[in-house]
N, C-alpha and C positions, 0 to 999 in steps of 0.2 A: 576404258574401264580397267584393262589389264595394267596399263602404265600407272594409273592411279592406285591400284592395289599394291603394286610393288613399291611406289613412293611412300605410301602410307605405312607399310611394314618397315621400310628403312627408317622413316621418320620416327616410328615408335621406339626404335632402338632395342627391340626384343631379340636377343641372340637366339633363343629357342624357336622363334618364328622364321628365322632366315632360311633353314633348309626347306620348309614348305614354300617359301617365296621363290626360291630357286627352282623347285620342282614345278611350281605354277608358271614360272617364266618360260621354261622349256615347253610345257604343254600348250600354253596359250599362244606362244609364238608359232608353233606348228599349226594349231587350229586357225589362227588368224591368217596365216599364209595360204592355207587351203581355201579359206573363205574368200579371200581376195581373188584367187585364181578362178573360183567357182562363179563369182559375180560377173567376171568378164564373159564367161560362157553363157550365163543367163541373159545378159544384155545382148549378146549376139543372137540368142534365140528370140528375144523380143524385138530385134531389129532396131534397137536404139541404145544409146548410152545414158539416157535420162533416167531419173529415179522412177520407181514404180508409181503409177497413177493412184491417187487416193480416191476414195469413194466407197460406196456400199459393197461389202464383200459378197452378199447374196442379194440378187435382184428380186427374188420372190419372197423376201423376208416378211412382207406385210400382205401376202396374197394367199388365199386358201388354195392348197394344191388340188382339192377335189373339184374346184370350179374351172380348172384348166383342162380344156378338151384336147390340147395338143399332146401327141404322143412323146414320150421321153426318148430322146435320141441317145443311143449308146455309142461310145467311141473307144478306140483302143489307144492306150498310152504307148508312144514309141519308146524303144529301149533307151535311147539317149536321154529323153526327158525323165524316164524312171531313174536312171543313174544320177542325173542332176538333182532330182528331188531327194533321193536317198542321201547323197552327199551333203545337200543343204540341211537335211534333218540332223545328220550326225554333227555337222559343224555348229548348228544351233545348240545342240545339247552340250557340246564341248565349250562353246563360248559362255553358255549359261551355267557351267560348272555343275552339271547334273551327275548324280552317282550312277554307276561306279567309275566314271571316266576320270582321267588323270587330273584334269583341272579341278574336279571336286576333291580329289585326294590332296592336291596342293593347297586348296583353300581351307580344307578341314585341318590340315597340319598347321596352317597359319593361325587359325583360331585357337587350336590347342596350345600352340607356342606362345600366344599372347596372354594366356591365362597364367597367373603366378603359381609357382609350386606350392606356396603356403600363403594363407591369408586370403582376403577378398580382393577381387580385381577392381582397379580404379574405374571411375565412370568413363574416362576416355577409351578404355579398352572395350567396354560394352558398346560405346558409340561406333567404334571401328568395326566390331563384329556385326552390329546391325547394318552398317553401310555395306559391308561385304555381302550380307544376305540379301539386302534390297537390290544391290546391283545385279545379282544373279536372277532375281525375279523379274526385274525390269528388262534385262536382256532377253529372257525367255519370252516375255509377252511381246516385245517389239519384233523380234525375229520371227515368231510364230505368225504374227499378223502379216509381215512382209511375205512369208512363205505362202500364206493363204491367198494373198492378192496376186502373187506372181504365178503360182502353179494351179490354183483352183479358179480364180475369178477372171483369168485371162487365157487366151489361146496362144500357146507357144509352138512355133515351128521348130522341128528338130534341128539343132545347130550342127554344123560340120565340125565335130570335135576330133582333132587329130590324136593319134596314139600318144605322143609325148605329153599332151595336155592332160589327158585322162590319167596317164601314169604318174604325172607330178602330183595331181590331187590325191590319187590313191596312195602314193608313197607317204605324203604328209599325214593323211588320216591313219594310215597303218602305223606310222611312228607314234601317234597318240595312243593307239590300241596296245602297242608294245610297251609303252610306258605303264599302262594299266597292269599288264601281265607281269612285267618285271619291275614293279614298283618298289619291292623290298631292296634289291641291290642298288637301284637308282637313289632311293632315299638315304641309304647308308653312305653312298659316295657323296651325296650333296651335304649330308650332315658333317662329314669330314671336311668338305670344302668350306662350309660355314664356320667351322671351328678354326680353320686356317685363316679365314678372312678376319676373324675377331682376335687373332694373335699375330699382328703384323711385326712383332719384335724380331722374329727370326729372319724375316725377309729384309727388314731395315738393317739388321746387323750384317747380313750377308752382302748387302749392297754398299754400305758405308764403311765397313771395316776393311782397311787395306790388306792386301794379301801378304802373307809372311815373306820376309826377304829370302831370296834363294841362298842355299848353303854354298859356301865357297868351294870352288872346284879344288880337288886334291892336287897338290904339287906333283909335277912329273918327277920321277926318279932320275937323279943325275947319273950320268955315265961315269964310271971310275976313271 
């Protein structure tokens, strides 16, 4: 989804949408990296590397709870599972571009940049904006269902999470949060980068233009 978003913006050729695409590129890369590291820990807790089992999320969906004589058993959530579920929730919100996270800022900047400054937007622009919106909704629904199946409908044993693993995930997610806090300076920097990318003349001139010939060395003074 992230790669398709970037390719669609580049294909649209909208210069005003490129800063938002670059902002989205950084945020989505950090979020996807944290998500892949997180999935490895979740599979370790499940004791398998296979995908999550499909099936009913709630076994008592068609059963009257008042007819059940068994007492409800309470259990404590281990700290590691709590950290994993919290990181999974934050990664889900990031990948789904939910506000006010940086992926939402980047995608909103893309949509604003796709709209023309004057006149009506073409039909292709509305199709692209609709696809960007639908991709966020589809990601949110899919990852929410996976989170319910993994953390609620199954029993996870606390995995042995080493400190570097947790620090790596935390650093990637913290980078996303820092992008939210310092979104203004980052956006201005990426706007300058986008303007530079759309003005390749200076770079081409600097590469292809031969350097000036060195000045001749002054003649040494002759002795009398």
